[in-house]
N, C-alpha and C positions, 0 to 999 in steps of 0.2 A: 396229343390227346390221351396221354397215359392215365389209365384209371377211369376214363370216361366210358359211357355205354352208348353204342350206336345201333340203330335198327335200319335194315335195308329191305325194301320190297323189291321183288324181281331179282333176288340175289343169286340165283343159280347160274346166270349166264350174262354175257355182254357187259354193259356198263355197271349193272347192279353187282355182278360178280367182282368186277374190278374195284368197285367202291368198297365192298365188304373186305377184300384183301388189303386195300389201302388203309382203311380204318384200323385194321388189326396191326398193320405195319407201323402205324403211328402210335400204337399202344392202347387202343380202345378194346373193350370187350364188345363182341359183335353178335347180334341176333339177326338172322336173315330168313325171309320167308319167300316161298315161290310155289306155284302149282306143280313145278317139277321138284318133288320132294327129294328124290334121289340126287338130283343135281345140287340142291341146297345142302344136303348132307355131305356131299363131296367137298364143297367149299368150306363148310364148317370143319371137316376133317383136316383140310390143308392148313387152316388157321391154327388148329390145335397142334398139328405136327410141328408148326413153327413156334410153339410155346405160348400161343394165345389162348383165349377163352372164347368159345363160340356156341351158339345155339341155333339149330336148323328147325324151321317151323313150316307146317303146311299153310299155304296162304293163297287163296283166290281173292283178289281185291274186290271182286264183284259181290262177295259174300260178307255183309257187315258183321256177322257173328264170328267169322274166321279172323277178320281184321281186329276186332275187339279182343279176341282171345290171344292173338299173336302179341299185341302190345302188353296185355296183362301178363302173359308168360314171360316176356322180356323183363318186365319190372320185378316179377316174382323171382326170377333167376338171378338178376344182377342188382336189384335194389333201387334202380333209378333209370331215367332215360335222359341223355344229354344231346344226342344227335340223331338225325334220320335222313336217309336218302330214299325218296320215293321214285323208284326206277322202273317198276313194272309197266310194261307197255307193249302194244302191237301196232303193226303198220296197217293191216287191212288190205283189201284188193285195190288194184290201180284201175279206177273207173271214174268217169265224169260224174258230177253231182247228180245229174238227172237220171243216171243209170245205176246209181249206188243202191244195193239191196238194203232194205230196212234192217234186217237182222245183223248185217255187217256194220251198219252205222251204229246200232245200239251196242254192239260188242266193242267197237273202238272207243266210243265215248264212255262206255261203262268202265273199261279198264284204264284208259289213258287220262280221263278227267274225273269221273265220279270216284274211281278207285283211289286217285291221289287225295281227293277231298276226304274220303272215308278213312284213309290212313292218317291224314293230318288231324282229323277230329279227335282221335285217341292219342296221337303223339303229342298234340298240344296240351291236353289235359295232364298227361304224364310228365311233360317237361315243366309245366307250371308247378306241379306238385314237387318236382325235383329241384326247384329254384331257378330254372331257366334252361335254355338249350338253343339249338339251331337246326333248322330243317332246310334241305335242298330238294326241290322238286325238279325232276328231269323233264324239261320241255324239249325244244328242238330248234334248229335254224328255221324250220318251217312253222314255228310258233311266232316268228317275226316277219316272215315273208310267205307268199303263197307258192304252191307248186301244182302243176297240172295233175289231174287224176288222183288227187289225195284229199278229197273234201273232208272226210271224217278225221283223218290224221291231222290236217292243218287246223281244223276247228278245235279239236281236243287240245292240241299243243298251244294254240293261242289262248285257250281257256285256262290252261295251267298257269300262264303268265299272269292273267287277271286275278286268278285265285290267290296266287302267291303274293301279289301286291296288296290285295285286300287283307289277307291274314297278317302280313307284315305290319300294316297299320294298326290292326286290332291288338296285336300282341307286343308292340314295340315297348310299351311301359310295363309289360308283365314278364320281361326277361327272355322272351323267345324271338329269335331272328328267323326270318323266312326269306329265302332267295330262290330264284329259278335259274337253272343252268340250261343253256341252249347248245347242245352238241351239233356239229355238222356231221358229215359222212364219217363214220367210225367203223373200224374193222371189228365185226361181231360175228357170232355164228350165222346170222342171216347172210352175210357176204360169203362166208365159208361154204354155206349150203349151195349158193348160186354157182360157185366154182366147182363143187363136187357134182352137181346135177348137170351142168353144161359148161365145161371149162372155157370153151370159145366165147360163149355169151358172157360169162363172168369176166373174162379179161377185157372184153369190149365195154362192158358196163363200168368197170373200175376206171378204165381209160377215160371214159366220158365224164365220170364224176371228178376225177383228179384234174382234168382239163378245166373244170369250172371253179377250181379252188385256187385262190391267189398263191397259197403256199405250195401247191402242186402235189399234195398227197393227202390221203385220209388220215384221220387221227387214230391212234391206238387207244383202246379202252382205258388203259392205265393213265394216259395223259388226261382224259376226261375225269377220271377218278381223283387225280391229284387236285383238281380244282374243287371237287366235292369236299375233300378233306380240308382244304384251305378255308372254304366258306364256313365250315363247322368249327374251325379252330379259333383260339383267342386272337390270332393275328388278324382276323376279320371282325373284330368286336364291334366295329361301327358300321358294318355292312348289313343292311336289311332292306328288303324291297327291291333288291338289285336284279337285273337280268344280265347274266354273264354269258357271252357267246364264246364257245370253244369250237371254232369251225374253220380255222385256217384262213379267215378273212372273207368268207363267203358273203355274209350280209353287209359287209362294208362297201360293196359295190353299189 
């Protein structure tokens, strides 16, 4: 991806952070946005320390003005947009559908689904103007199967898959590929926080998760990020509208 320009939402931590670093390692200039502005700045600094070019941006994907400004600043700084990974997301509380608070439903759907669409809206326009590109939307293994007590999360991640397929069809002849990536259990700051808050519970939770995975372990964020970079590279030139699971075999059962 040498010389290409990539944008990442949710780039301060987790899969978004790993994607930003992986894009840079592959030679891309990287713009990354997050509500955690300090965290985004730290990732940009890491990229620049490694000899790359990076731009950290304030970004709440629920704010259309911030989304538009982030993509505009990316193009202003680097001159074009070739790749994007829409990774901003939250889990929300673990409650049954009938008990789910409306404000939490709106927050999860607003960030995980509407936020992805909002980013895509401006990424697509910038990529068409640049002559083409590739977008990877981060869904989840729970975008393919259900899970107890995660109604908003499952609904939002299923929605990301439908959105990605529709956009892939709309832009297939306009030079932009759109795919959805479905990670399974991945070591991120959320898991680290569980360990820090309650080591005993954290170990038990990880053991339960890993027991459900055919490969017997959780993914590292960098392993998911490598799939993001591949989907945005010329090696995946004929891949659009695809739903790629990176989940250790979870949904194969």
